[in-house]
C-alpha positions as CSV (number, residue, x, y, z in Angstrom):
1,X,-70.8,-236.1,-124.3
2,X,-70.6,-235.9,-120.5
3,X,-67.2,-234.7,-119.3
4,X,-65.9,-234.9,-115.8
5,X,-64.4,-231.5,-115.0
6,X,-61.8,-231.7,-112.3
7,X,-58.3,-230.5,-111.3
8,X,-55.3,-232.5,-112.4
9,X,-54.0,-235.0,-109.9
10,X,-50.4,-235.1,-108.8
11,X,-49.7,-238.5,-110.4
12,X,-51.1,-237.3,-113.8
13,X,-48.2,-235.0,-114.6
14,X,-47.2,-237.0,-117.7
15,X,-50.7,-236.6,-119.1
16,X,-50.6,-232.9,-118.3
17,X,-47.4,-232.5,-120.2
18,X,-48.8,-234.4,-123.2
19,X,-51.9,-232.2,-123.3
20,X,-49.9,-229.0,-123.1
21,X,-47.6,-230.2,-125.9
22,X,-50.6,-231.1,-128.0
23,X,-51.9,-227.6,-127.5
24,X,-48.6,-226.0,-128.5
25,X,-48.4,-228.2,-131.6
26,X,-52.0,-227.5,-132.7
27,X,-51.8,-225.1,-135.7
28,X,-55.2,-223.5,-134.8
29,X,-54.5,-223.1,-131.0
30,X,-50.8,-222.2,-131.2
31,X,-51.6,-218.5,-131.6
32,X,-53.1,-218.4,-128.1
33,X,-50.0,-219.6,-126.3
34,X,-46.9,-217.5,-125.5
35,X,-44.4,-220.3,-125.0
36,X,-42.9,-222.1,-128.0
37,X,-43.3,-225.9,-128.2
38,X,-39.5,-226.4,-128.1
39,X,-39.0,-224.6,-124.9
40,X,-41.9,-226.4,-123.1
41,X,-40.9,-229.8,-124.5
42,X,-37.5,-229.3,-122.8
43,X,-38.9,-228.6,-119.4
44,X,-37.7,-231.2,-116.8
45,X,-40.1,-233.6,-115.3
46,X,-40.0,-231.6,-112.0
47,X,-41.8,-228.7,-113.7
48,X,-44.7,-230.9,-114.7
49,X,-44.8,-232.7,-111.3
50,X,-44.9,-229.4,-109.5
51,X,-47.8,-228.1,-111.8
52,X,-49.8,-231.2,-111.3
53,X,-49.2,-231.3,-107.5
54,X,-50.3,-227.7,-107.1
55,X,-53.6,-228.5,-108.9
56,X,-54.1,-231.6,-106.7
57,X,-53.5,-229.5,-103.6
58,X,-56.1,-226.8,-104.8
59,X,-53.4,-224.2,-105.2
60,X,-52.9,-222.0,-108.1
61,X,-52.0,-222.1,-110.8
62,X,-54.7,-224.7,-110.9
63,X,-55.3,-226.8,-114.1
64,X,-58.8,-228.1,-114.7
65,X,-59.2,-230.9,-117.3
66,X,-62.2,-232.2,-119.1
67,X,-62.1,-236.0,-118.9
68,X,-64.3,-237.8,-121.5
69,X,-66.3,-241.0,-120.6
70,X,-63.5,-243.1,-122.2
71,X,-60.9,-241.5,-119.9
72,X,-59.3,-239.3,-122.5
73,X,-58.6,-235.7,-121.7
74,X,-60.5,-233.4,-124.1
75,X,-59.1,-230.1,-122.9
76,X,-57.9,-227.9,-120.1
77,X,-57.9,-224.4,-118.6
78,X,-55.5,-223.0,-116.1
79,X,-56.5,-220.3,-113.6
80,X,-54.4,-218.4,-111.1
81,X,-54.9,-215.5,-108.7
82,X,-52.8,-212.4,-109.1
83,X,-52.7,-209.0,-107.5
84,X,-52.6,-206.1,-109.8
85,X,-53.6,-202.5,-109.3
86,X,-55.5,-200.9,-106.5
87,X,-59.1,-201.3,-105.6
88,X,-61.4,-198.5,-104.7
89,X,-60.2,-198.6,-101.1
90,X,-56.6,-198.2,-102.1
91,X,-55.6,-201.9,-101.4
92,X,-54.5,-204.5,-103.8
93,X,-57.3,-206.0,-105.9
94,X,-56.9,-209.7,-106.5
95,X,-57.9,-211.0,-109.9
96,X,-58.2,-214.4,-111.3
97,X,-56.4,-214.9,-114.6
98,X,-57.4,-217.6,-117.0
99,X,-54.6,-218.9,-119.2
100,X,-53.8,-222.1,-121.1
101,X,-57.2,-222.7,-122.6
102,X,-57.2,-225.6,-125.0
103,X,-59.7,-228.1,-126.4
104,X,-58.5,-230.9,-128.7
105,X,-60.0,-230.7,-132.2
106,X,-62.1,-233.8,-131.8
107,X,-63.8,-232.3,-128.6
108,X,-64.4,-228.8,-130.1
109,X,-68.1,-227.9,-130.4
110,X,-69.2,-230.2,-127.6
111,X,-69.6,-227.6,-124.9
112,X,-66.4,-228.7,-123.1
113,X,-64.8,-225.3,-123.1
114,X,-67.9,-223.8,-121.5
115,X,-67.7,-226.5,-118.7
116,X,-64.0,-225.8,-118.2
117,X,-64.6,-222.0,-117.9
118,X,-67.5,-222.6,-115.5
119,X,-65.2,-224.6,-113.2
120,X,-62.4,-222.0,-113.4
121,X,-64.7,-219.1,-112.7
122,X,-66.5,-221.0,-109.9
123,X,-63.1,-221.8,-108.3
124,X,-62.1,-218.1,-108.5
125,X,-65.4,-216.9,-107.0
126,X,-65.0,-219.5,-104.3
127,X,-61.7,-218.2,-103.0
128,X,-62.0,-216.7,-99.5
129,X,-58.4,-215.5,-99.2
130,X,-58.0,-213.5,-101.3
131,X,-61.5,-212.8,-102.4
132,X,-61.6,-212.5,-106.2
133,X,-63.9,-209.9,-107.7
134,X,-62.7,-210.1,-111.3
135,X,-61.6,-212.8,-113.8
136,X,-59.5,-211.8,-116.7
137,X,-57.8,-213.2,-119.8
138,X,-56.0,-212.0,-122.8
139,X,-57.0,-212.9,-126.4
140,X,-55.0,-212.4,-129.6
141,X,-56.4,-209.9,-132.1
142,X,-56.5,-212.7,-134.7
143,X,-58.4,-215.1,-132.5
144,X,-61.9,-213.9,-133.1
145,X,-63.4,-217.3,-132.5
146,X,-62.0,-217.3,-129.0
147,X,-63.1,-213.7,-128.4
148,X,-66.6,-214.5,-129.5
149,X,-66.7,-217.5,-127.1
150,X,-65.4,-215.3,-124.2
151,X,-68.1,-212.7,-125.0
152,X,-70.8,-215.4,-124.9
153,X,-69.5,-216.3,-121.5
154,X,-70.0,-212.8,-120.2
155,X,-66.4,-211.5,-120.7
156,X,-66.1,-207.9,-122.0
157,X,-63.1,-206.1,-123.5
158,X,-61.6,-203.7,-121.0
159,X,-59.8,-201.5,-123.5
160,X,-56.4,-202.6,-122.2
161,X,-54.0,-204.1,-124.8
162,X,-50.5,-205.4,-124.9
163,X,-48.1,-206.5,-127.5
164,X,-48.1,-210.2,-128.2
165,X,-44.9,-211.6,-126.5
166,X,-44.2,-213.7,-129.7
167,X,-44.7,-210.9,-132.2
168,X,-44.4,-207.2,-131.1
169,X,-46.5,-206.1,-134.1
170,X,-49.5,-208.1,-133.0
171,X,-51.9,-207.1,-130.2
172,X,-53.7,-209.0,-127.4
173,X,-56.8,-207.6,-125.8
174,X,-57.8,-208.0,-122.2
175,X,-61.3,-209.3,-121.5
176,X,-62.8,-209.5,-118.0
177,X,-65.7,-210.9,-116.1
178,X,-66.8,-209.0,-113.0
179,X,-68.4,-210.8,-110.1
180,X,-72.2,-210.2,-110.2
């Protein structure tokens, strides 16, 4: 299936909300998200309008969607630039952070997630201000399928972990991709 990978447009905020709520209600994907369905479903329209507008303006957080030939949205990935830690020169090192990865069940196994990641990473590497040298993400310890996918895309575990915001007894692992 040939997907059109592109940023969300400002006038597509309702479709963006629907896709995010589908992700949060998916029993397989729910483990990957830190916000509960009820909280996100209660967001006012302005939140979704702002998110869609930022993507349409090529500003982060930027949401890429995979549009199928029939016009349906098969999945999404969100990428943003953050500053964390110091680089080797003592300055702030900007990193891209991938969040909100979701592919609808009927689109899994089609290669869509790889296309979404390629777009997100290309966008991150294409930033001129700030220049991004590293793309990172967090994966839940029980989400081995996602971790295997990320490894196949070149991401490696950094050794950093954090407690899952939804369950302090669970762990998330940081994975990163360094610019070649």
